[in-house]
C-alpha positions as CSV (number, residue, x, y, z in Angstrom):
1,M,27.6,-86.3,17.1
2,P,26.1,-83.3,15.4
3,D,27.7,-79.9,15.8
4,A,26.3,-77.7,18.5
5,D,24.8,-74.3,17.6
6,P,27.7,-71.8,17.3
7,P,27.6,-69.3,20.2
8,V,28.2,-66.5,17.6
9,S,24.6,-66.6,16.5
10,R,22.6,-67.9,19.5
11,S,21.3,-64.4,20.4
12,L,19.8,-63.9,16.9
13,R,18.4,-67.5,16.7
14,S,16.8,-67.1,20.1
15,R,15.0,-64.0,19.0
16,L,13.8,-65.9,15.9
17,V,12.5,-68.7,18.0
18,R,10.7,-66.3,20.2
19,S,9.1,-64.6,17.2
20,G,8.0,-68.0,15.7
21,D,10.1,-67.3,12.6
22,A,12.7,-70.0,12.9
23,D,10.8,-72.6,10.7
24,E,11.5,-73.7,7.2
25,S,9.4,-70.9,5.7
26,A,12.0,-68.4,7.0
27,R,14.7,-69.8,4.8
28,S,16.2,-67.6,2.2
29,L,15.7,-69.1,-1.3
30,P,14.1,-72.2,0.3
31,E,14.3,-74.3,-2.9
32,A,18.1,-74.0,-2.9
33,W,18.8,-73.5,0.8
34,R,21.7,-75.8,1.9
35,S,21.2,-77.9,-1.2
36,L,25.0,-78.3,-1.9
37,T,27.1,-80.4,0.5
38,V,30.7,-79.2,1.0
39,W,33.6,-80.7,2.7
40,S,33.9,-79.9,6.4
41,A,37.0,-78.2,7.8
42,S,37.5,-81.3,9.9
43,D,37.4,-83.8,7.0
44,G,41.1,-83.4,6.2
45,K,40.6,-82.6,2.6
46,P,43.0,-80.2,0.8
47,W,42.2,-76.5,0.9
48,W,41.6,-76.3,-2.8
49,R,39.1,-79.2,-2.7
50,R,37.1,-77.5,-0.1
51,M,37.4,-74.2,-2.1
52,L,35.8,-75.8,-5.2
53,G,32.8,-76.6,-3.1
54,F,32.3,-73.0,-2.0
55,A,33.2,-71.4,-5.4
56,G,30.2,-70.1,-7.3
57,P,28.2,-67.4,-5.3
58,G,30.9,-64.8,-6.0
59,F,30.4,-65.2,-9.7
60,L,26.6,-64.9,-9.5
61,V,27.3,-61.6,-7.7
62,A,30.0,-60.6,-10.2
63,V,27.6,-60.6,-13.2
64,G,25.9,-57.6,-11.6
65,Y,29.2,-55.8,-11.8
66,M,29.5,-56.3,-15.6
67,D,25.8,-55.8,-16.6
68,P,24.7,-53.5,-19.5
69,G,24.5,-50.6,-17.0
70,N,28.2,-50.9,-16.5
71,W,28.6,-50.9,-20.2
72,G,26.8,-47.6,-20.5
73,T,28.8,-45.8,-17.8
74,D,32.1,-47.3,-19.0
75,L,31.5,-46.4,-22.7
76,A,30.4,-42.9,-21.7
77,G,33.5,-42.4,-19.4
78,G,35.9,-43.8,-21.9
79,S,34.6,-42.0,-25.0
80,Q,34.4,-38.6,-23.2
81,F,37.4,-38.6,-20.8
82,G,39.7,-41.3,-22.2
83,Y,41.5,-43.3,-19.5
84,A,41.0,-40.7,-16.8
85,L,38.2,-42.5,-14.9
86,L,39.8,-45.9,-14.7
87,W,40.7,-45.2,-11.1
88,V,37.0,-44.8,-10.3
89,I,36.4,-48.4,-11.6
90,L,39.3,-49.6,-9.4
91,A,38.1,-47.7,-6.3
92,S,34.5,-48.8,-6.8
93,N,35.6,-52.4,-7.2
94,L,37.6,-52.3,-4.0
95,M,34.6,-50.9,-2.1
96,A,32.4,-53.7,-3.7
97,M,34.8,-56.4,-2.5
98,L,34.6,-55.1,1.1
99,L,30.8,-54.8,1.1
100,Q,30.2,-58.2,-0.6
101,V,32.5,-60.0,1.8
102,L,30.5,-58.5,4.7
103,C,27.3,-59.7,3.0
104,A,28.7,-63.2,2.8
105,R,29.7,-63.1,6.5
106,L,26.2,-61.9,7.5
107,G,24.5,-64.8,5.7
108,I,27.0,-67.5,6.9
109,V,27.0,-66.4,10.6
110,T,23.4,-65.5,11.2
111,G,21.6,-67.7,8.6
112,R,19.7,-64.7,7.4
113,D,19.9,-62.7,4.3
114,L,20.2,-58.9,4.5
115,A,16.5,-58.3,3.8
116,Q,15.5,-60.7,6.6
117,A,18.0,-59.3,9.0
118,C,16.7,-55.7,8.3
119,R,13.2,-56.9,8.9
120,D,14.2,-58.4,12.2
121,R,16.2,-55.4,13.4
122,Y,14.1,-52.4,12.3
123,S,10.5,-51.3,12.8
124,K,7.8,-52.1,10.3
125,P,7.7,-48.6,8.7
126,T,11.5,-48.7,8.3
127,S,11.4,-52.2,6.8
128,I,8.7,-51.1,4.3
129,A,10.7,-48.0,3.3
130,L,13.9,-50.1,2.8
131,W,11.9,-52.6,0.8
132,L,10.5,-49.9,-1.5
133,L,13.9,-48.4,-2.0
134,A,15.3,-51.8,-2.8
135,E,12.6,-52.4,-5.4
136,I,13.4,-49.1,-7.0
137,A,17.0,-50.2,-7.3
138,I,16.0,-53.5,-8.8
139,I,13.8,-51.9,-11.3
140,A,16.6,-49.5,-12.3
141,C,19.0,-52.4,-12.6
142,D,16.6,-54.6,-14.5
143,L,15.8,-51.7,-16.9
144,A,19.5,-51.5,-17.9
145,E,19.8,-55.3,-18.2
146,L,16.7,-55.7,-20.4
147,I,17.6,-52.8,-22.7
148,G,21.1,-54.1,-23.0
149,A,20.1,-57.6,-23.9
150,A,17.4,-56.3,-26.3
151,V,20.0,-54.1,-28.1
152,A,22.3,-57.2,-28.4
153,L,19.5,-59.3,-30.0
154,N,18.8,-56.4,-32.4
155,L,22.5,-56.2,-33.3
156,L,23.0,-59.9,-33.8
157,L,19.6,-61.0,-35.2
158,G,17.8,-57.9,-36.2
159,I,15.0,-58.4,-33.7
160,P,13.1,-55.2,-32.9
161,L,13.9,-53.7,-29.5
162,I,10.4,-54.1,-28.1
163,W,10.4,-57.8,-28.9
164,G,13.9,-58.1,-27.6
165,V,12.7,-56.8,-24.2
166,V,9.9,-59.4,-24.1
167,I,12.1,-62.3,-25.1
168,T,14.8,-61.3,-22.6
169,G,12.3,-60.8,-19.9
170,F,10.7,-64.3,-20.2
171,D,13.5,-66.6,-21.4
172,V,15.3,-65.9,-18.1
173,L,12.4,-67.7,-16.3
174,I,13.4,-70.9,-18.2
175,L,17.0,-70.6,-17.0
176,L,15.9,-69.9,-13.4
177,M,14.0,-73.2,-13.4
178,L,17.5,-74.8,-13.1
179,V,17.4,-73.7,-9.5
180,N,15.0,-76.6,-8.9
181,V,17.2,-79.0,-10.9
182,G,20.3,-77.9,-9.0
183,F,21.9,-74.7,-8.1
184,R,25.2,-75.8,-9.5
185,W,23.7,-75.9,-13.0
186,L,22.7,-72.2,-12.6
187,E,26.2,-71.4,-11.4
188,A,27.8,-73.3,-14.3
189,I,25.7,-71.3,-16.9
190,I,26.6,-68.0,-15.2
191,I,30.3,-68.9,-15.2
192,A,30.2,-69.9,-18.8
193,L,28.6,-66.6,-19.8
194,I,31.2,-64.6,-17.8
195,S,34.0,-66.6,-19.5
196,T,32.5,-65.7,-22.9
197,I,32.4,-62.0,-21.9
198,G,36.0,-62.1,-20.7
199,V,37.3,-63.8,-23.8
200,C,35.5,-61.4,-26.1
201,F,36.9,-58.4,-24.4
202,A,40.4,-59.8,-24.1
203,I,40.5,-60.2,-27.8
204,T,38.9,-56.9,-28.6
205,V,41.2,-54.9,-26.3
206,F,44.2,-56.6,-27.8
207,M,43.0,-55.5,-31.2
208,A,42.4,-51.9,-30.1
209,Q,46.1,-51.5,-29.0
210,P,45.5,-49.1,-26.1
211,D,48.1,-46.7,-24.7
212,W,49.2,-48.8,-21.8
213,P,51.2,-46.1,-19.9
214,A,48.1,-43.9,-20.1
215,V,46.0,-46.9,-18.8
216,A,48.2,-47.3,-15.8
217,Q,48.1,-43.5,-15.1
218,G,44.3,-43.5,-15.3
219,A,44.0,-46.4,-13.0
220,L,46.4,-45.2,-10.3
221,I,46.2,-41.3,-10.3
222,P,42.8,-39.9,-9.3
223,T,41.5,-37.1,-11.5
224,M,38.0,-35.5,-12.0
225,P,37.9,-33.4,-15.2
226,N,34.6,-31.7,-14.6
227,T,31.0,-32.0,-13.3
228,A,30.0,-34.2,-16.2
229,A,32.8,-36.6,-15.2
230,L,31.4,-36.7,-11.6
231,L,28.0,-37.7,-12.9
232,I,29.6,-40.5,-14.9
233,S,31.7,-41.5,-11.9
234,L,28.7,-41.8,-9.7
235,G,27.1,-43.9,-12.5
236,I,30.2,-46.1,-12.4
237,L,29.9,-46.3,-8.6
238,G,26.2,-47.2,-8.8
239,A,26.8,-49.7,-11.6
240,T,29.6,-51.3,-9.6
241,V,28.4,-51.4,-6.0
242,M,24.8,-52.5,-6.7
243,P,22.2,-52.6,-3.8
244,H,20.5,-55.7,-5.0
245,N,23.8,-57.6,-5.1
246,L,24.1,-57.1,-1.3
247,Y,20.8,-58.8,-0.7
248,L,21.6,-61.5,-3.3
249,H,25.0,-62.5,-1.9
250,S,23.8,-62.8,1.7
251,S,21.3,-65.3,0.5
252,I,23.1,-67.5,-2.0
253,V,26.0,-68.3,0.4
254,Q,23.4,-70.3,2.3
255,T,23.1,-72.8,-0.5
256,R,26.2,-74.5,0.9
257,A,25.5,-77.1,3.6
258,H,28.6,-76.6,5.8
259,G,28.9,-77.5,9.4
260,S,27.7,-75.2,12.3
261,S,30.8,-75.4,14.5
262,R,33.0,-72.4,15.0
263,Q,35.7,-73.9,12.8
264,D,33.3,-74.7,10.0
265,I,31.9,-71.2,10.0
266,K,35.3,-69.7,10.0
267,S,36.3,-71.9,7.1
268,A,33.1,-71.0,5.2
269,I,33.8,-67.3,5.7
270,G,37.4,-67.7,4.4
271,H,36.4,-69.7,1.3
272,N,33.6,-67.3,0.4
273,T,36.0,-64.3,0.9
274,V,38.4,-65.9,-1.7
275,D,35.5,-66.7,-4.0
276,T,34.2,-63.1,-3.8
277,I,37.6,-61.4,-4.3
278,F,38.5,-63.5,-7.3
279,A,35.1,-63.1,-9.0
280,L,35.0,-59.4,-8.5
281,A,38.6,-59.1,-9.8
282,C,37.3,-60.7,-13.0
283,A,34.5,-58.2,-13.1
284,F,37.0,-55.4,-12.7
285,F,38.9,-56.7,-15.8
286,V,35.7,-56.6,-17.8
287,N,34.7,-53.1,-16.7
288,A,38.2,-51.7,-17.2
289,A,38.3,-53.4,-20.7
290,I,35.1,-51.7,-21.8
291,L,36.4,-48.2,-20.7
292,V,39.9,-48.9,-22.2
293,L,38.2,-50.0,-25.5
294,A,36.1,-46.9,-25.6
295,A,39.1,-44.7,-24.9
296,S,41.3,-46.4,-27.4
297,V,38.7,-46.4,-30.3
298,F,36.3,-43.5,-29.7
299,W,38.0,-40.9,-27.5
300,R,41.2,-41.1,-29.5
301,S,39.0,-40.3,-32.6
302,G,37.0,-37.6,-30.9
303,I,33.7,-39.6,-30.9
304,E,31.3,-39.4,-28.0
305,V,29.2,-42.6,-27.7
306,T,25.5,-42.1,-26.9
307,E,24.1,-45.4,-28.0
308,L,25.2,-49.0,-27.7
309,Q,24.2,-49.5,-31.4
310,Q,26.6,-46.6,-32.3
311,A,29.5,-48.3,-30.4
312,H,28.8,-51.5,-32.3
313,E,28.7,-49.8,-35.7
314,L,31.8,-47.7,-35.1
315,L,33.8,-50.8,-34.1
316,K,33.4,-52.3,-37.6
317,P,35.5,-49.7,-39.5
318,A,37.9,-49.3,-36.6
319,L,38.7,-52.9,-35.6
320,G,36.7,-55.0,-38.1
321,G,33.5,-57.0,-38.2
322,A,34.8,-59.7,-35.9
323,A,35.4,-57.2,-33.1
324,A,31.9,-55.7,-33.5
325,T,30.3,-59.2,-33.4
326,M,32.2,-60.1,-30.2
327,F,31.0,-56.8,-28.7
328,A,27.4,-57.8,-29.4
329,V,27.9,-61.4,-28.2
330,A,29.4,-60.1,-24.9
331,L,26.6,-57.7,-24.5
332,L,24.0,-60.4,-24.9
333,C,25.8,-62.6,-22.4
334,S,26.0,-59.7,-20.0
335,G,22.3,-58.9,-20.2
336,Q,21.2,-62.5,-20.0
337,S,23.3,-63.4,-17.0
338,S,22.5,-60.3,-15.0
339,T,18.8,-60.6,-15.6
340,I,19.0,-64.1,-14.0
341,T,20.7,-62.8,-10.8
342,G,18.5,-59.7,-10.8
343,T,15.4,-61.9,-10.7
344,L,16.8,-63.9,-7.9
345,A,17.5,-60.7,-6.0
346,G,13.9,-59.5,-6.5
347,Q,12.6,-62.8,-5.0
348,I,15.0,-62.5,-2.0
349,V,14.0,-58.9,-1.3
350,M,10.3,-59.5,-1.6
351,E,10.4,-62.6,0.6
352,G,12.8,-61.1,3.1
353,F,11.1,-57.9,3.8
354,L,7.4,-58.9,3.3
355,R,7.4,-62.6,4.3
356,I,5.6,-63.3,1.1
357,R,5.7,-67.0,0.3
358,V,4.2,-68.0,-3.1
359,R,5.2,-70.5,-5.8
360,P,8.7,-69.8,-7.2
361,W,7.5,-69.4,-10.8
362,L,4.9,-66.9,-9.7
363,R,7.4,-64.9,-7.6
364,R,9.7,-64.7,-10.6
365,M,6.9,-63.6,-12.9
366,I,6.1,-60.8,-10.5
367,T,9.6,-59.6,-10.1
368,R,10.3,-59.9,-13.9
369,G,7.0,-58.1,-14.7
370,I,7.9,-55.2,-12.5
371,A,11.0,-54.6,-14.7
372,I,9.5,-55.4,-18.1
373,V,6.7,-52.7,-18.0
374,P,9.0,-49.7,-17.6
375,A,11.5,-51.1,-20.0
376,L,8.8,-51.5,-22.7
377,F,7.6,-48.0,-22.0
378,I,11.0,-46.4,-22.3
379,V,11.9,-48.3,-25.4
380,S,8.6,-47.5,-27.2
381,S,8.7,-43.8,-26.1
382,T,12.3,-43.2,-27.1
383,G,12.5,-45.5,-30.1
384,G,15.6,-47.0,-28.6
385,Q,17.6,-43.8,-28.9
386,D,20.2,-42.5,-26.4
387,T,20.6,-46.0,-24.9
388,V,23.9,-45.0,-23.2
389,Q,22.3,-42.0,-21.5
390,L,19.4,-44.1,-20.3
391,L,21.9,-46.7,-18.9
392,V,24.0,-44.0,-17.1
393,L,20.8,-42.5,-15.6
394,S,19.6,-45.9,-14.3
395,Q,23.0,-46.4,-12.7
396,V,22.9,-43.0,-11.0
397,V,19.5,-44.0,-9.6
398,L,21.2,-47.2,-8.2
399,S,23.9,-45.1,-6.6
400,M,21.2,-43.0,-4.9
401,Q,19.7,-46.1,-3.4
402,L,23.0,-47.5,-2.2
403,P,23.3,-45.8,1.2
404,F,20.0,-47.4,2.3
405,A,21.5,-50.8,1.9
406,I,25.1,-50.3,3.0
407,F,24.4,-48.5,6.3
408,P,22.1,-51.3,7.5
409,L,24.7,-53.8,6.3
410,M,27.5,-52.1,8.4
411,T,25.2,-51.9,11.4
412,L,24.3,-55.5,11.3
413,T,27.7,-56.9,10.7
414,S,29.2,-54.7,13.4
415,S,26.7,-55.9,16.0
416,K,28.0,-58.3,18.6
417,A,24.5,-59.5,19.4
418,D,24.0,-60.7,15.8
419,M,27.6,-61.6,14.8
420,G,29.2,-62.6,18.0
421,E,33.0,-63.0,17.7
422,F,32.7,-62.4,13.9
423,A,31.4,-58.9,14.3
424,N,33.4,-56.3,12.4
425,P,36.7,-55.3,14.2
426,L,37.4,-51.6,14.6
427,P,39.5,-51.1,11.5
428,I,36.7,-52.6,9.3
429,K,34.2,-50.4,11.0
430,I,36.2,-47.3,10.3
431,I,36.8,-48.3,6.6
432,G,33.2,-49.5,6.1
433,Y,31.5,-46.4,7.6
434,G,34.0,-44.2,5.8
435,V,32.9,-45.8,2.5
436,C,29.2,-45.3,3.5
437,A,29.9,-41.6,4.3
438,L,31.8,-41.1,1.1
439,I,29.1,-42.6,-1.1
440,S,26.4,-40.6,0.7
441,G,28.4,-37.3,0.4
442,L,28.9,-37.8,-3.3
443,N,25.2,-38.4,-3.8
444,L,24.3,-35.3,-1.9
445,F,26.8,-33.3,-4.0
446,L,25.4,-34.7,-7.2
447,L,21.8,-33.8,-6.2
448,W,22.9,-30.4,-5.1
449,S,24.6,-29.8,-8.5
450,T,21.7,-31.1,-10.6
451,I,18.4,-30.4,-8.9
452,G,19.4,-27.5,-6.7
453,P,19.7,-26.8,-2.9
454,V,15.9,-26.3,-2.5
455,W,15.0,-29.8,-3.5
456,V,18.0,-31.3,-1.6
457,C,16.8,-29.6,1.6
458,A,13.3,-30.8,0.9
459,I,14.4,-34.4,0.5
460,V,16.6,-34.3,3.6
461,A,13.7,-32.7,5.6
462,V,11.4,-35.6,4.5
463,M,14.0,-38.1,5.6
464,V,14.5,-36.5,8.9
465,A,10.8,-36.2,9.6
466,F,10.4,-39.9,8.7
467,I,13.2,-40.9,11.1
468,A,11.8,-38.7,13.9
469,W,8.3,-40.2,13.4
470,V,9.7,-43.8,13.5
471,R,11.8,-43.0,16.5
472,F,9.4,-41.0,18.6
473,G,5.9,-41.2,17.1
474,Y,5.4,-44.8,15.8
475,R,4.1,-47.4,18.2
476,A,4.2,-51.0,17.2
477,P,1.0,-53.0,17.5
478,A,0.6,-54.7,20.8
479,A,0.6,-58.2,19.3
480,A,3.8,-57.5,17.4
481,A,5.5,-55.9,20.4
482,A,4.7,-59.0,22.4
């Protein structure tokens, strides 16, 4: 006898049926939706056997937490301030764990990704605004990934940066075709790339011989040396808690075909929580290793790193050619893996907010083309100079977009109507909204410090006017309201 619909999501599903949006075309990543069968909680299999079936989505999300944008902020933080900003990486990673776990819960309980849930909950103007902001975040993220991978190809093979951007932009489409062969193949490639990055940095950090007491102090005692450190800290935050990863995670957890009973949903949430925490712990190790490496080699020698190429060249005399080569290999793996997941996120955002259904290869060409154009423009106009500063700036842009993803996430996962008994309890609401308020406050402070109070007030005024118009002036079309 098939499992009955869980009462936790009946209210949402009934709304979808009424709106005519509960058919196959509403599935998130339809070519991979529920394509992997996992053991049910009632099958009597050991916990670890069921865990292996659910493992994978956390690692696809984790690659976004160790992409070239993270490299830029970590290298800048380590070379300028030593180990002092390690606590920022730790705090950002803990925030990321909370938010990504909530994304997994949203996808599992409601059967909707974050973009679809926002479209169902908010008015059309609000959904369009959230979509545009999500696209800006994806472009900023893809820009960092493409530049990082292009630099790695230049370092390893001598390929010019412009051609490196083109190659990186289009070879990812070949790898994404694995989604049609089997989502497990895509996950296996991502895990292999992550493992390569981890091994490279484990060896490189060991060779650098950092000051471990200073590492522990930097990780556990919060300090903020100056305003420049705050800018880099926000870049680290933006590079760690990425808006597009929230949309991605709420979708790819739906690749598992688990049961729909309360017990099965609870089991799926538990297994995905473990998968997420373990994968992001691995991402923390990589980010911390980059900053520790920069502090041990560059800050200790009084060198401020402004380019990825510079870091590569300086590693040669400091730690030897092998360390420099491992740095470049890890950078290539980082850029390649994160472009794959970034392209998937672009597809999810476009389909979720706009209900656009086109062929998978065409969707990926569109989302990849959106990122390639600005990357080519920046590389050609700058000649590939100041890559670290470009990466830091791209991550600050990500941080600015973050509140527009995390506030809707908290609202949706705290809703009894959407989540039923799996809605956020009061302690999670307090912590989650506290994280949202902290990130928003830091962004406002950064804007106030960099562009001045006049522009900040103007931006806030535009946002308030838009909210007022949506709330009191906008009227949905009669057909949509019906």
